[in-house]
C-alpha atoms as one frame of an Amber mdcrd trajectory, in Angstrom:
protein
 -18.344  15.516  18.790 -15.435  17.658  19.934 -12.039  17.236  18.505 -10.187
  13.998  18.996  -6.747  15.637  18.933  -4.407  15.160  21.862  -0.927  16.321
  22.745  -1.084  19.221  20.428   2.111  20.889  21.415   4.310  17.606  21.363
   2.675  16.745  17.904   3.730  20.355  16.580   7.307  19.790  17.853   7.524
  16.508  16.169   6.509  17.808  12.879   9.003  20.719  13.083  11.821  18.212
  13.766  10.747  16.057  10.581  10.727  19.268   8.516  14.226  20.193   9.654
  15.424  16.577   8.839  13.908  16.848   5.259  15.850  20.028   4.845  19.066
  18.176   5.918  18.321  15.487   3.449  18.405  17.881   0.601  21.861  19.272
   1.493  23.682  16.984  -0.954  21.689  18.384  -3.855  23.079  21.918  -2.731
  26.646  20.834  -1.890  27.600  18.412  -4.651  28.242  19.374  -8.331  25.094
  18.071 -10.202  26.865  15.396 -12.267  28.515  13.820  -9.053  25.039  14.052
  -7.309  23.312  12.175 -10.131  26.136   9.331 -10.313  25.697   9.092  -6.502
  21.939   8.628  -6.895  22.235   6.208  -9.858  24.668   3.963  -7.847  22.649
   4.076  -4.657  21.520   0.503  -5.123  25.116  -0.619  -4.486  24.439   0.531
  -0.906  21.064  -1.298  -0.592  22.444  -4.432  -2.058  25.404  -4.624   0.264
  23.153  -3.886   3.280  20.776  -6.687   2.113  23.731  -9.202   1.622  24.895
  -8.463   5.245  21.371  -8.794   6.615  20.768 -12.017   4.676  24.053 -13.469
   6.084  23.044 -12.503   9.655  26.406 -10.691  10.342  24.926  -8.493  12.922
  23.732 -11.593  14.804  27.171 -13.068  14.442  28.754 -10.140  15.939  26.200
  -9.651  18.813  27.721  -7.691  21.389  31.359  -8.898  20.678  34.234  -7.666
  18.435  35.335 -10.049  15.882  37.620 -10.445  12.962  36.364 -11.071   9.490
  38.336 -14.342   9.548  36.517 -15.373  12.718  33.140 -14.577  11.239  33.845
 -16.111   7.819  34.742 -19.279   9.580  31.664 -19.221  11.714  29.339 -18.463
   8.777  31.032 -20.475   6.106  32.049 -17.330   3.878  34.888 -15.989   1.850
  36.967 -13.979   4.327  38.217 -11.550   1.647  34.752 -10.977   0.238  33.198
 -10.639   3.685  35.927  -8.069   4.819  35.402  -6.011   1.711  31.629  -5.995
   2.297  32.041  -4.893   6.042  34.694  -2.287   5.016  32.147  -0.644   2.601
  29.261  -0.778   5.148  31.451   0.575   7.939  32.481   3.442   5.659  28.799
   4.304   5.465  28.372   4.211   9.126  26.874   0.515   9.367  29.133  -1.499
  11.657  32.253  -0.037  13.298  35.623  -0.902  11.687  38.377  -1.672  14.242
  42.099  -2.508  13.782  43.434  -5.623  12.121  40.301  -6.409  10.048  38.096
  -6.419  13.052  34.485  -5.126  13.387  31.640  -4.740  15.882  28.071  -3.664
  15.865  27.443   0.036  16.389  23.958   1.499  17.018  22.932   1.394  13.393
  24.033  -2.187  12.607  22.423  -3.406  15.798  19.081  -2.699  14.221  19.735
  -5.598  11.957  19.861  -8.055  14.680  16.739 -10.353  15.120  16.856  -9.691
  18.839  16.847  -5.861  18.501  13.518  -4.129  19.820  13.501  -1.950  16.632
  14.955  -4.604  14.123  14.607  -3.740  10.483  15.989  -7.025   9.363  12.746
  -8.012   7.880  12.126  -4.692   6.101  15.638  -4.780   4.652  15.113  -8.301
   3.252  11.530  -7.682   1.966  12.510  -4.410   0.005  15.387  -6.259  -1.358
  13.629  -9.507  -2.161  13.238 -10.668  -5.864   9.478 -10.042  -5.556  10.012
  -6.346  -4.577  13.131  -5.462  -6.462  12.359  -6.948  -9.806   9.583  -4.488
 -10.492  12.081  -1.456  -9.801  14.770  -2.981 -11.930  12.895  -4.694 -14.883
   9.325  -3.200 -15.317   9.305   0.463 -13.943   9.982   1.923 -17.309   7.514
  -0.189 -19.321   4.987   0.466 -16.607   5.473   4.359 -16.724   4.831   4.159
 -20.484   1.661   2.072 -20.189   0.292   3.025 -16.849   0.348  -0.628 -15.521
   1.563  -1.815 -12.163   5.226  -2.858 -12.213   4.707  -5.696  -9.837   1.992
  -7.202 -11.860   4.118  -6.967 -15.067   6.968  -8.722 -13.230   4.941 -11.436
 -11.438   1.662 -11.779 -13.325  -0.697 -10.999 -10.575  -1.519  -8.352  -7.916
   0.661  -8.048  -4.819  -1.687  -9.607  -2.179  -3.024 -12.341  -4.567   0.681
 -13.263  -5.181   1.329 -13.450  -1.344  -1.734 -15.691  -0.821   0.158 -18.287
  -3.064   3.678 -17.621  -1.912   3.799 -18.333   1.889   7.502 -17.577   2.325
   7.144 -14.192   0.994   3.812 -13.696   2.681   5.494 -14.449   6.123   8.524
 -12.060   5.281   5.974  -9.315   4.311   3.886  -9.754   7.567   7.055  -9.697
   9.652   8.093  -6.467   7.851   4.850  -4.788   8.590   4.997  -5.873  12.259
   8.527  -4.214  12.325   7.025  -0.924  10.820   4.493  -0.953  13.827   7.501
  -1.439  16.103   9.397   1.408  14.436   6.449   3.873  14.768   6.454   3.239
  18.567   3.324   4.025  20.438   3.770   7.656  21.213   1.591   8.788  18.233
  -1.311   6.631  19.585  -1.430   8.969  22.622  -2.254  11.919  20.260  -5.730
  10.449  19.694  -8.644  10.213  22.243  -9.394   6.516  22.104 -11.401   6.812
  25.288 -14.483   8.108  23.516 -15.108   4.629  22.074 -16.090   1.035  23.192
 -14.527  -0.972  20.416 -11.844  -0.672  17.801 -12.204  -2.595  14.509  -8.544
  -2.612  13.171  -8.884  -3.464   9.604  -5.596  -4.679   7.960  -4.446  -4.892
  11.647  -1.711  -7.584  10.929  -0.830  -9.611  14.089  -2.543  -6.956  16.427
   0.491  -5.449  17.774  -0.954  -1.870  17.169  -4.388  -2.727  18.780  -2.606
  -4.148  21.697  -0.868  -0.877  22.383  -4.158   0.862  22.084  -5.748  -1.429
  24.681  -2.949  -1.183  26.928  -3.487   2.545  27.332  -7.362   2.469  27.212
  -8.493   0.035  29.916 -12.225  -0.375  28.952 -11.754  -0.449  25.177 -12.035
  -3.890  23.237 -10.457  -4.561  19.944 -11.084  -6.774  16.844  -8.160  -7.270
  14.466  -9.368  -7.936  11.005  -6.847  -9.086   8.258  -6.204 -11.789   5.739
  -6.777 -15.421   7.002  -3.112 -16.260   6.644  -2.023 -13.319   8.692  -4.386
 -13.757  11.729  -4.601 -17.411  11.899  -2.186 -18.067  14.854  -2.219 -14.591
  16.180  -4.369 -15.204  19.172  -2.189 -18.264  20.095   0.975 -16.250  19.826
  -0.313 -13.479  22.194  -1.856 -15.689  24.683   1.080 -16.137  27.099   2.555
 -12.765  26.378  -0.218 -10.369  27.417  -1.773  -9.750  30.746  -5.252 -11.492
  30.854  -6.876  -8.020  31.337  -5.492  -7.043  27.855  -5.887 -10.515  26.124
  -9.498 -10.893  27.201 -10.421  -7.588  25.233  -8.691  -8.830  22.007 -10.156
 -10.918  19.325  -9.135 -11.752  15.715 -11.058 -12.408  12.469  -9.974 -13.324
   9.019 -11.400 -12.107   5.768 -11.029  -9.873   2.725 -11.990  -6.267   3.072
 -12.709  -6.209  -0.613 -15.564  -8.663   0.134 -16.757  -7.685   3.358 -15.897
  -5.809   6.658 -16.991  -6.800  10.220 -20.338  -5.185  11.151 -20.524  -2.353
  13.679 -22.298  -3.018  16.923 -22.967   0.356  18.162 -22.227   4.123  17.535
 -19.234   3.697  19.962 -17.312   1.475  17.474 -14.317   2.877  15.801 -13.021
   1.515  12.528  -9.257   1.954  12.143  -7.360   1.641   8.752  -3.653   2.130
   9.216  -1.680   2.368   5.946  -4.261   0.512   4.089  -5.986   2.819   1.563
  -2.537   4.196   0.164  -2.117   0.626  -1.227  -5.475   0.662  -3.013  -6.487
   2.295  -6.244  -9.649   4.278  -6.713 -11.916   1.301  -7.535 -10.507  -0.803
  -4.814 -10.927   2.107  -2.361 -14.494   2.554  -3.418 -15.263  -1.011  -3.041
 -13.911  -0.949   0.605 -15.807   2.078   1.451 -18.994   0.427   0.029 -18.349
  -2.439   2.256 -17.820  -0.169   5.149 -21.162   1.521   4.489 -22.792  -1.936
   4.640 -20.903  -2.819   7.826 -21.970   0.312   9.517 -25.649  -0.812   9.100
 -27.999   1.400  11.318 -25.240   2.607  13.346 -23.038   5.761  13.034 -19.552
   4.556  13.856 -16.459   6.895  13.557 -13.892   5.782  11.097 -10.202   6.833
  11.184  -7.755   6.319   8.077  -4.221   6.684   9.024  -2.178   7.671   5.956
   0.090  10.386   4.493  -1.076  13.702   3.400   0.615  14.964   0.211   1.509
  18.612  -0.069   0.287  19.827  -3.606   3.671  21.399  -3.984   7.052  20.800
  -2.549   6.500  17.329  -1.475   9.048  15.904   1.014  11.408  13.062  -0.024
   9.848  10.596   2.423   6.219  11.024   1.143   7.456  11.058  -2.495   9.454
   7.861  -1.866   6.363   6.117  -0.373   4.312   7.113  -3.319   6.660   5.573
  -5.642   6.653   2.356  -3.724   2.908   2.315  -4.054   3.261   2.971  -7.828
   5.659  -0.011  -8.193   3.876  -2.516  -6.045   0.165  -1.614  -6.158  -2.595
   0.463  -7.726  -2.476   2.907  -4.739  -0.990   6.227  -4.117  -0.286   8.872
  -1.372  -3.058  11.381  -1.628  -3.410  15.256  -1.097  -6.193  16.500   1.059
  -8.376  17.322  -1.906  -7.718  13.829  -3.404  -8.872  12.357  -0.070 -11.949
  14.545   0.083 -12.991  13.526  -3.340 -12.516   9.819  -2.896 -14.252   9.810
   0.481 -17.235  11.844  -0.920 -17.648   9.386  -3.892 -17.624   6.540  -1.412
 -20.448   8.104   0.751 -18.440   9.605   3.629 -17.472  13.017   4.849 -14.190
  14.103   6.254 -14.797  15.667   9.668 -11.353  16.177  11.215  -7.752  15.608
  10.511  -5.743  14.768  13.594  -1.858  15.314  13.468   0.081  12.637  15.272
   3.731  11.848  15.935   4.424   9.917  12.869   4.460  10.392   9.044   0.693
   9.638   8.836  -2.277  11.874   9.613  -5.459  10.500  11.118  -8.278  11.280
   8.776 -11.612  11.095  10.872 -14.622  10.264   8.546 -18.291   9.526   9.147
 -21.342   8.978   7.213 -23.252  12.226   6.262 -26.187  13.384   8.043
């Protein structure tokens, strides 16, 4: 099979822009005195907590497209006017919301992304990352976990993340909403950097509510998709999409609930494509090998193509974005972001070979793997 890469020049320009942004992000380390920079980093949670409070209080929704005084919003939301004003003043000084005269504020292009109705809303992500479930491990158990090698989330909550979600429906719903928001932020341009037209069916493992698969189907007319995720995630997905999609798309979309650690839907032909987007980085070695074992069983007598979309860590000079994602995996799961060699070793231990790495316009790479000859 020839390469599956598309839009090579656009992808190259995207990654050059990301590299430049990472260099800009490192400027404070060069410009500020070291003690000041450390104090700034040590108190950064002040900003995240203020942002979380504003998100939880739905201030951006209250403002909408209008300009309002803190007194007007306080009355509308039943809040302390002085406290609200000081919260908004801090966030406006950071570029979130725009401060006007006489204690008046309005949304700007940044705060607008906190609105529920914004097409690139990050509301659920802000609330999820600042929830007690996700913040307690950072504040309470990270240090002892680094001593012991255990998972901070497990130390804080007594069980693994996804098991916890199965028994806590409110957090499960928030997490699912946040993952859908991530799909929305990524857009669909990166999906055009891969040749989906070679295949007849995509099995989207861990595909959440199907938004990503739908974007693929909309640009690949003859392709079908099976979205596979936890039963609580996909239970109502088909009904949610039924009246929102063109029949020509909806008819090619189906959902299946299950646990990839137990079994994966079976391949139907060599033209099937298994897709794992941001799945393996949340799995430790043992869990990953179990999924790969289930995948080998699912392949049966067929030779489908498998794509793992995850980050590639540089052995040296890791960028801040990748390093931060890796720490989030450490705090919440047994997973990690992996280097090329770590991926290769894991895949070979699982009985697969890495045949191609496709670069796309997002932080992930598409690792194309297959059963060995």
